[in-house]
Residue, then its C-alpha position, 0 to 999 in steps of 0.5 A: m507515526r512520524l516517518t523520521l529517520n532519527q527515532n529511538l529504536p527498540a533494542g535489536i533494531i538496526d541503526p538508521f541507514c548505515g545499519v541497513a547499508d551494511l547488511v543489505h546487498l548494496c554497493d559501497k555507500s560512497v558510490m551508491s546512486d541516488a536511487k539506491q540511497q532512496l530505496a535503502r532509506a525507505l526500507e530503513t524507515a519501513l523497519a522503524q515504522y514496523a518496530e514503532t507500531m508493533g513494539e518489536a523488531f521485524p522478525i527477520l532483517p530483509a536483504l535488499d537487492v537493488a538492480n540497475d534497471p530503468d523499469l519499475w519492479a519489486v519482488a519479495e522472495i524467500d531464499g532458504d532462510e533469507f527473506r529478500i526484497r529485490v527492487s529496481t533503481g527504476t522504481a525509485d526513479c519512476t516514483a520521483s518522476l511522478w511526484a516531480s510532475a505532480f508538483a510541477d502541475g500548478e493546480f495540483r501544487k495549489s490544491f495539495g502541495i500548498a494545502t499540506g505543506a508537502d514536497a515532491s521529495t517527501m512524497s516520493h519517500i513515503s510512497l517507497v516506504w509503503l512499497m517496502l511495508h507491502e513487500m515485508h507483509h508478504f513475509q509477515m502474512r506467510h504468503f510464500g507457503a501454500p494455502t488450502a482452498r475449496q478447489p485443490s487447484q487453488a493451492s498453487v502459489l509462487k514462492k515470490h510476490g512482487l509488483v512486476t516479477r522479472t523471472k520467468k514462470s511456468a504456464s501453470a502460474h498463469s491459471s485463473d485460480a493462481t491469478e485470483i490467489s495472487l490478487i487476494f494476497e496483494m489486497r491482504a498485503d495492501h491492507d496491513a501495510t496501509e494500516m501500519l503506514l497510516d497508523a492510529y487516527s489523531s485529530d491533530e494529524w489530518l493533513d499528515l494523513r492526507t499526504r500518506v494516503a496520496a503517497i499510497s495512491a501514487m504507488m498503486m498507480l505506478i504499479e498498475r502502469a507497470d502491470s499494463s505494459n507487462q504483456r509477457l507476465g500479465i496482470t499481477h495486482p488488482k486494479a489501482a481503483t480497486r486498491i484505492f477503494q479499499l484504501l479510502g474505505h479504511v480511511i473513512d473508518m479511522p476515526v471510529i476504529a480505535a473506539h470499536l477495538e476497545l469495545n471488542q476488547g472490553t466489557d462495555s456495551q457501547p464505545r465510551p463517549d470520550n473515545l468516540p469522535t463526535q458526529a461533527e468531527q467525523e463529518s469534518f474529517a470526511a469533508q476535509i480529508v477523505i473527499p480531498a484524498f479521492f480528488d488527489a487520486v484523480s489528479l494523480a491519475n490525470i498527471t500520469s495520463a492514466q485515463t483507465i484509472t480515472d474511469d475505474l474510480g468513477s465520479a465522486t458520487d458513484f465512488f462514495h455511493d459504493v463505499e457506503a453500500v459495502k459498509l452497509d452490506h459487507s456481502a454486497a455483490p459486484n452487480e450491486l455496485v457502480t464503479v469498476g474498482a468496487q466491483q473487483w473489490a467485491d469479487l476478491v472479498a468473496l474469493n477471499t472467504q474460500i482461502s484458508w491456511 
């Protein structure tokens, strides 16, 4: 996965940029604002990434509605036979602003920018691509239907999912059960969008992986910041620390995922030695990428003045203690974990087992 705009796409995929702009609900390309161009380009890249990963086009071309609104929000919704992603210009502007601030910070620029060779424009684009993949996966995972659950009251689900919805909802939408289902759906969409953006592990692409992880973390923080200021609608997503806990838990496993997938699909009793990274490589990956990715997240939280996210992440020692705990015991109870993010993650994993389709 390269996140480039000039890839050779499979048959049936729209042409880069012009195809998107012609088919989504945007004004004429000649008068499109920078924010609208950035959002259209992010959707185009997300669609190309889906096609490259899955070997086929996304099942439906999303209609992209870009609203001139300085606030940060995005909504995925079904309107008849149409799948629409509505997003504000403020989403692109806030993302660009965060990354401009990050790269203006000398310490961050030295520890991340110089180390990875990334710049603010590239990071802003990748963050927006992940957001588009997240919204696309609400459609792909059928989150617009009604699941069944142990409790009948848990079957109430909205026909739209978004980081901060701008439409009014009935009081019943704020029930505890509906909120819990919404949080679980967001975690599911996070998981699949993250897998698609991070792609398969390669020992040649460690620094590229670090940039993508940081881009995802940044968007999660922006969403929490928007959520926390959204008094009328209340919390719509899990805590940023919870989502980053899931994110880095996946990253830690990336060196061995391919080998174990092959094992499950084959007849071998053990992963083949040539397909399983050595212990030394796994330890080097953790030291050079996973741990720095945690501190990238802490730095971004500090840059955005998000002290609550820093507190919820906890210290590196406590964070990785919790990661290890849940890997050893997937049913670890929240009271067995130290950090706030890990505790909410464990709560949601337990609730997830109660929902089926």
